[in-house]
ZAROZA-617042 format. One record per residue (C-alpha): residue number from 1; residue in one letter; x, y, z. Coordinates in steps of 0.001 Angstrom, whole numbers, m for minus. Layout:
    k  r     east    north       up
  NUM  A        X        Y        Z
...
***
This chain:
    k  r     east    north       up
    1  M   m20631   m12484    18548
    2  T   m18355    m9608    17518
    3  E   m19125    m5949    16804
    4  E   m18456    m4517    13348
    5  S   m15921    m2189    14945
    6  A   m13581    m5197    15185
    7  V   m12631    m4707    11534
    8  L   m11744    m1017    11932
    9  I    m8096    m1874    12480
   10  D    m5698     1046    12882
   11  G    m2923     1617    10387
   12  P    m1627     4012     7716
   13  W    m5054     4099     6099
   14  T    m8383     5769     6733
   15  H   m11731     4067     7248
   16  R   m14961     5374     5795
   17  T   m18295     4277     4379
   18  V   m19188     4743      713
   19  S   m22623     4134     m792
   20  A   m22789     2442    m4190
   21  A   m25474      471    m6027
   22  G   m27859     1036    m3106
   23  T   m25508     m573     m581
   24  R   m23149      880     2034
   25  F   m19575     m380     1859
   26  H   m16848      m18     4422
   27  I   m13505      769     2817
   28  A    m9945     1285     3978
   29  E    m8028     3763     1836
   30  C    m4498     5100     1551
   31  G    m2160     6713     m955
   32  E    m2638     9008    m3939
   33  G    m2543     8315    m7656
   34  P    m4311     5916   m10040
   35  L    m6915     3810    m8238
   36  V    m6232      184    m7298
   37  L    m9280    m1685    m5968
   38  L    m8622    m4767    m3810
   39  L   m11269    m7505    m3531
   40  H   m10864   m10060     m731
   41  G   m11890   m13711     m703
   42  F   m13308   m16179     1836
   43  P   m13050   m16372     4848
   44  Q   m11564   m12883     5001
   45  F   m12248    m9135     4929
   46  W   m10441    m5995     3748
   47  W    m7481    m6473     6135
   48  A    m6261    m9445     4087
   49  W    m4667    m6820     1815
   50  H    m2913    m4694     4449
   51  E      576    m5649     3217
   52  Q     m350    m4750     m364
   53  M    m2002    m1484      675
   54  T     1161      m13     2136
   55  A     3343    m1295     m714
   56  L     1046       31    m3434
   57  A      514     3380    m1710
   58  G     4294     3729    m1438
   59  A     4555     3019    m5169
   60  G     2250     5929    m6034
   61  Y    m1262     4511    m6105
   62  R    m4555     5315    m4431
   63  V    m5426     2009    m2814
   64  V    m8904      992    m1659
   65  A    m9687    m2318       28
   66  L   m13346    m2914      741
   67  D   m15420    m5234     2817
   68  Q   m17575    m6872      195
   69  R   m21342    m7093      537
   70  G   m22064    m9341     3519
   71  Y   m18634    m8958     5142
   72  G   m16978    m6855     7819
   73  A   m18578    m3458     8363
   74  S   m20403    m3346     5013
   75  D   m24142    m3901     4596
   76  K   m25425    m7459     4827
   77  P   m28616    m7589     2760
   78  P   m30437   m10911     2374
   79  R   m29840   m11077    m1383
   80  G   m27317   m10127    m4035
   81  Y   m24558   m12715    m3624
   82  D   m24404   m13705    m7280
   83  L   m21338   m12647    m9247
   84  I   m23219   m10204   m11462
   85  T   m24581    m8224    m8522
   86  L   m21217    m8297    m6742
   87  A   m19519    m7045    m9917
   88  S   m22088    m4267   m10123
   89  D   m21273    m3370    m6510
   90  A   m17566    m3015    m7293
   91  A   m18132    m1107   m10536
   92  G   m20491     1258    m8730
   93  L   m17942     1737    m5960
   94  I   m15297     2822    m8479
   95  R   m17665     5507    m9761
   96  A   m18641     6504    m6205
   97  L   m14958     7034    m5470
   98  G   m14874     9578    m8289
   99  E   m12904     7436   m10720
  100  A   m13711     6181   m14205
  101  D   m11760     2952   m13818
  102  A    m9316     1065   m11617
  103  A    m6721    m1635   m11616
  104  V    m8808    m4407   m10064
  105  V    m7062    m7019    m7919
  106  G    m9046    m9981    m6571
  107  H    m8213   m13029    m4469
  108  A   m10157   m16325    m4598
  109  G   m13865   m15363    m4538
  110  G   m12747   m11789    m5111
  111  G   m10848   m13141    m8105
  112  L   m14043   m14561    m9578
  113  L   m15580   m11148    m9050
  114  A   m12615    m9510   m10795
  115  W   m12885   m11830   m13824
  116  T   m16601   m11011   m13948
  117  M   m16058    m7253   m13791
  118  A   m13695    m7410   m16762
  119  V   m16481    m8937   m18883
  120  Y   m19640    m7304   m17534
  121  F   m18189    m3852   m16761
  122  P   m15051    m3654   m18940
  123  Q   m15041      133   m18977
  124  T   m14318      174   m15233
  125  V   m11304    m2176   m15354
  126  R    m8005     m612   m16424
  127  R    m5960    m3688   m15559
  128  L    m6823    m7008   m13988
  129  A    m4888    m9053   m11420
  130  V    m6242   m12331   m10072
  131  L    m4808   m14421    m7237
  132  S    m5713   m18036    m6468
  133  M    m8629   m18293    m8871
  134  P    m8947   m19628   m12430
  135  H   m11255   m18055   m14964
  136  P   m14847   m19176   m14185
  137  R   m15129   m21271   m17333
  138  R   m11790   m22931   m16668
  139  L   m12894   m23626   m13091
  140  R   m16107   m25299   m14247
  141  E   m14195   m27409   m16745
  142  A   m11722   m28575   m14076
  143  V   m14481   m29423   m11593
  144  L   m16236   m31568   m14187
  145  T   m13223   m33307   m15700
  146  G   m10306   m33164   m13244
  147  G    m9386   m33370    m9584
  148  Q   m10640   m29893    m8733
  149  G   m14018   m31179    m7574
  150  W   m12413   m33132    m4734
  151  A    m9983   m30310    m3867
  152  G   m12904   m27907    m3482
  153  R   m15227   m30346    m1736
  154  H   m15823   m27916     1136
  155  V   m18084   m25936    m1232
  156  A   m20416   m28962    m1492
  157  G   m20655   m28997     2292
  158  F   m21685   m25343     2269
  159  Q   m24884   m26203      348
  160  V   m26585   m27619     3452
  161  P   m28875   m25081     5192
  162  V   m28015   m23612     8620
  163  V   m25428   m26180     9731
  164  P   m22409   m24609     7934
  165  E   m23220   m21180     9409
  166  R   m23269   m22615    12915
  167  R   m20017   m24440    12346
  168  L   m18269   m21298    11110
  169  V   m18981   m19349    14296
  170  A   m18888   m22194    16847
  171  D   m16124   m22326    19455
  172  D   m14917   m18778    18709
  173  A   m14877   m19455    14949
  174  R   m12412   m22292    15328
  175  H   m13325   m23679    11904
  176  V   m12000   m20489    10292
  177  A    m8611   m21137    11883
  178  D    m8750   m24763    10748
  179  M    m9415   m23710     7137
  180  L    m6626   m21153     7162
  181  R    m4092   m23737     8338
  182  A    m5301   m26477     6007
  183  W    m5230   m24219     2945
  184  S    m1875   m22482     3495
  185  R     1829   m23223     3803
  186  P     3113   m24708     7076
  187  G     3498   m22065     9779
  188  W      758   m19737     8566
  189  P    m1322   m17903     9767
  190  D      372   m15848    12429
  191  P    m1643   m15310    15656
  192  Q    m2682   m11753    14767
  193  T    m4066   m12753    11363
  194  E    m5926   m15701    12839
  195  R    m7463   m13525    15549
  196  H    m8638   m10858    13111
  197  L   m10230   m13400    10759
  198  R   m11938   m15323    13547
  199  D   m13374   m12083    14918
  200  A   m14572   m10946    11493
  201  M   m16476   m14185    10893
  202  R   m18308   m13771    14210
  203  I   m19876   m10439    13178
  204  P   m23641   m11103    12945
  205  G   m24683   m12060     9414
  206  V   m21212   m12642     7965
  207  A   m21256   m16443     8163
  208  H   m24594   m16681     6363
  209  C   m23811   m14043     3721
  210  S   m20410   m15523     2887
  211  L   m22000   m18923     2363
  212  E   m24766   m17528      159
  213  F   m22093   m16667    m2413
  214  H   m20865   m20274    m2443
  215  R   m24436   m21533    m2706
  216  W   m25078   m19383    m5753
  217  L   m21896   m20696    m7393
  218  V   m23148   m24267    m7202
  219  R   m26901   m23907    m7585
  220  S   m26746   m21468   m10487
  221  Q   m25047   m24161   m12589
  222  F   m28461   m25826   m12883
  223  R   m30492   m22662   m13490
  224  P   m30971   m20247   m16399
  225  D   m29113   m17427   m14607
  226  G   m26002   m19588   m14290
  227  H   m26211   m20657   m17924
  228  R   m26500   m17027   m19025
  229  Y   m23524   m16105   m16876
  230  M   m21299   m18803   m18331
  231  R   m22291   m17867   m21894
  232  R   m21445   m14225   m21201
  233  M   m18085   m15201   m19736
  234  R   m17043   m16601   m23128
  235  R   m16275   m13016   m24096
  236  P   m12526   m12438   m23983
  237  I   m10835   m10269   m21374
  238  T    m9426    m7263   m23233
  239  V    m7193    m5648   m20572
  240  P    m3669    m6652   m19443
  241  T    m4019    m9459   m16921
  242  L    m1712   m10709   m14179
  243  H    m2467   m14182   m12818
  244  L     m788   m15273    m9567
  245  H    m1166   m18643    m7889
  246  G      372   m20343    m4870
  247  A     2379   m23426    m5850
  248  L     1120   m25239    m2737
  249  D    m2565   m24301    m3053
  250  P    m4588   m27411    m2068
  251  V    m8017   m25827    m2602
  252  L    m7736   m24337    m6079
  253  L    m5059   m26389    m7748
  254  P    m2355   m24708    m9848
  255  A    m3239   m27124   m12654
  256  T    m6784   m25779   m12525
  257  A    m5673   m22166   m12817
  258  R    m3339   m22862   m15732
  259  G    m5125   m22443   m19011
  260  S    m7092   m19366   m17968
  261  G    m5049   m17325   m20420
  262  R    m7116   m18715   m23278
  263  Y    m9878   m16333   m22156
  264  V    m7625   m13247   m22277
  265  D    m7230   m11387   m25569
  266  A    m4570    m9053   m24153
  267  P    m1140    m9382   m22520
  268  Y    m1385   m12188   m19945
  269  R     1281   m12852   m17335
  270  W     1258   m16037   m15230
  271  R     3366   m16281   m12082
  272  L     3530   m19229    m9695
  273  I     4375   m18132    m6142
  274  E     6644   m20767    m4653
  275  G     6200   m21647     m997
  276  A     2640   m20282     m850
  277  G     m716   m21973     m537
  278  H    m4152   m20451    m1078
  279  F    m3272   m17028      387
  280  P      m82   m15988    m1462
  281  H     m541   m12261     m786
  282  Q     m450   m12987     2948
  283  E     1860   m15994     3036
  284  R     4504   m14448      742
  285  P     3654   m10727      777
  286  R     7061    m9409     m328
  287  R     7125   m11652    m3389
  288  V     3554   m10775    m4349
  289  N     4153    m7061    m3756
  290  D     7229    m7116    m5993
  291  V     5376    m8851    m8818
  292  L     2254    m6693    m8492
  293  T     3987    m3314    m8289
  294  G     6352    m4214   m11110
  295  W     3481    m5275   m13349
  296  L     1405    m2169   m12588
  297  A     4371       43   m13408
  298  D     5068    m1747   m16714
  299  T     3638      451   m19441
  300  E     3852    m2379   m21974
  301  P     3194    m5603   m20037
  302  D     4118    m8602   m22093
  303  D     3376   m12249   m21623
***
């Protein structure tokens, strides 16, 4: 097992703990200006955004990347891995940071959280950017009617008790490295990234908590809470939205992500990142940074 201190990686940022919604969150922070909140996906932690943090801080933003509930050096309570609670966490964190709102940027599972925030807590989202994740209703549609169900079959395997947790941490978290390679462009990840992500998964509680989120995604589809969530997500997104997707993503297919704009009643910009798989912000950081900083600086973002 690994200590939580493994995620306190040095760099041009500061580490601290912020309490919000009754939970303690570890954040990395740098820069000054309007707040940009970065939400990581699976199987990652705040450091997945380190390339974006320096670029955005240099462009005049206050940038905060957090370890979500159950990850890294944040609290790991036994419950609260549904999207509504996670969205409440992030909205509460924005207020705890002394801000009224933020440009919210989410990748994969963090992207689902970002979509959710824009509907459940719209007053906290100034702009929305989502990487590698369709709108939740578009995702459900593609799973039921297209090839997305097979592409995301690993989520079905996560529904089994205990065994997936053991597999994630076995043999120095080798399965994490296997997922990273299988889901990305050839030649990624680099050794440093792989080491950091393997270490982060071996922190006690992370494997179980990260899987609880995936279990809620599937099991809630057959329960009243999931039905209520999907009904609520019919409400249109009313803030400018940037949607980025890796052209080579084998887990969440580009064809699945396309069509999410129908749920946005505001300027919506779609960009396909060539030569990137499921982790475009890490596989092609310069390209993503250029698109993201340009879009944030655009006072009248068009389609």
